[in-house]
N, C-alpha and C positions, 0 to 999 in steps of 0.2 A: 864494477857497476858504478856509474857516476851519480853523485847526488844532484837532485834538482831542487829548486826553491820551493816547489810544491810540497816537499817533505817537511817543511817547517811547521811546527805546531806550538801554539802558546801554552805554557804551563802555568796553572794558577798557584797561588800560595798554598791553598788547601791541598792540592795534589802533591806539591813539593813537600809539604809537611808529612804526608803519608809516606813518601819515599824516604825522608830523613828518619822517620821512626823505625822503618824496616832496617835501615842501615844501622841505626843505634842498637837495635836488638841483636843484630849479627855480631857487632863489635863486643857487646856485653857478654854474649854467650861464649865467645872466644876467650875473653879475659877470665871468665869463671872457669872454663875448662882447663886453662893453662895456669890458673892462679896468678895471672899477670896484672900489672897496674901500669897505666900510662902516666908518665911523668912530664911529658911535654907534647903539646899539640902544635903542629906546624901547618897552618893553612896556606895554600897557594892563592895569592890574591890575583884578580879581585873576587871572582865569584866563589872561590874556595873558602873565603872568610865566612860565608853563610854556613856551609857544612862544618867547617872547623870550629866556629864558635858554638854552634849547636851541640856538637859532640863534646867540646870542652866543658860546657855547662852540664850536660847530662852525665858526664863521667866524673865531674868534680875536679877538673884539672884547672889550675890557675896559671900555669906557665904557658904562654902562647908566643911562638916565634914565627912571624909572618915572612913569607918569601914571595917574590914576584918576578915573573918573566913575561915577555911579550912576543908573540909571533910577528915577525916582519916578513917582507917578501922574500928575502934571501937568507934570513937567519932568525934564531931566537935570541932575544936580548934580555940579559938580566938587568932589572931596573934599579935595584939597590942591593948593597951587601947586607947580610943578616944583622939585625941590631944586637947589641950586647945586652944580655939579660941581667938585671940587678940581682935576681935570685937564680943562680944557675942550677940546672938539674943535676942528679947524681952522675958519677963518672961514666957509667955505662947505662944510660937511660933507655927506657922504652919510649919511642917517639911515634906518634900517630900523625902521619902526613895526610893532609886532606885536600880534596878538590871537589868540585860540584859536577863537572861534566868531563869525562876522560875518554878521548877518542883513539889517539895513537900513543898516548903516554910519553910523548917527546919531552914535554915540560916536566912531567913527573920524574922522568929519569934524571934530568938536570937537578931537580930538587933533592932527589935521593943522594946524588953525588955531593951536593952542597952540605947536606946534613951529616953524611959520613965523614966529610973532611972536618967538620966542626966537632963531631962527637964520635971519634973512632971507637969501634966496639959497641956502638948503640944497636939496639934491636928496633928495626923499623917495621911499622905496619902502615898500610895504605888504605884509605877509605875514600870512596867517591860516591856521591849520591847517584849519579848515572854513570855507568861504565860500559864501554863497548865490549861485546861478547868475545872479541878476539884477544883481549888482554888476559892471558892466563897466569902470567907471572911477571915480576920485575926483579932484575938482578939487585941483590942487596936487601930485598924486602921479604920478610918472613911470611906475611899473610896479607891478602887483598880482600876487601869487603866492598859491597855495593848495596844500593837501595833498589836499583832497577837496572837491568841489562838493556843495552841498545844495539842497534846494527848500523850506527852512524857511519862507520868506516866502510860499510858495504862489503865486508868480507863474505857475507852470506847473501844469497839472492833474497829478494823480498819474500818469495814463497817459502824458502828454507827458514827464514826468521819467523814467519808466521807459524810454521809447523812446530817451532820450538817455543812459541809464546813469547817471542822477543820483539819488542817494538821496532818498527821501521821509522818512527817519527824522529825528527831532529828538533829538540826542544828549544824554544825561545823562553828563557826563564823570566819571571815576573819583572825583574829590573832591567831587562834587555828590550831592544826593538828588533823586529824581523830584519830590518835593513842592516843594523849593526852586526847581528849574528851572521848574516849572509856574507858580509865583508870579511869577517874573521875566518869563516869557512873557506872562502876563496883564497885568502892570503895563505892559510895553512896548506891548502891543496896545491897552490902554485909552487910553494917552496918544497913540498914533499915530493911532487911528481906522481906518476902512476904508482899505485899501491901494489907491491909485489906480494905474492902469497907468503914468502919466507919472512915477511916483516911482522907477522902476527905475534903478539905478546913480546916477551923479551928474549925469545929464542931458547935454545937448549941449555944455555949457561945459567939461566935463572934457577932459583931454589924450587923445591917441590911445591905443588899447588896447595893452597889452603883448603881444608875440608869445608870451608865456608864459601869457596869460590863460586860454585854453581848450584842453583836451586833445582828441585825436581822439575820435570818438564813443564808443568802448568803454573809454576810460580812466576810472578811478574818480574 
């Protein structure tokens, strides 16, 4: 099912704040249950900086390693090499990779590869404020967290998504314009081509699903 521009909906800062608080709660519960601690937050710029810095502040993490990639018409471009941290994390750190809206996770997968090359043996967690419901796992990532599930990749029909209380809206975040968002969607879809059913999530090679991956049927 193809996206149309009518699916775009502006998201207020107040609503985004509610989504981020739900995301924060899920990450915190996981860390308590596993007695884990995040030593490094890696936001995917640009919009992932909002989610990443929110979580870094809430979790008391001071080490932040920004990453940035950009969808072009024929490829995804890495915009800069990861900066050198003055205070490096432990040898096998727990890293929280963050984004704000994850649809097909193409950039997230590149970011995972970047982090594992920098920190072999690291434990990776991935947190996205809004996450497409089709992303069940990512290779190399131990657990995935979300604030709200979406159907932006349209792997479900509109009716199926509604039955599962999953939004069909495509969010325009407060710092974006509808025109800019639509250009980015079109650039990604032109490069991706038709979405095949087998492309859901990271495939069978990914790790087991996190217990925090899916909410009960009526949770947002």
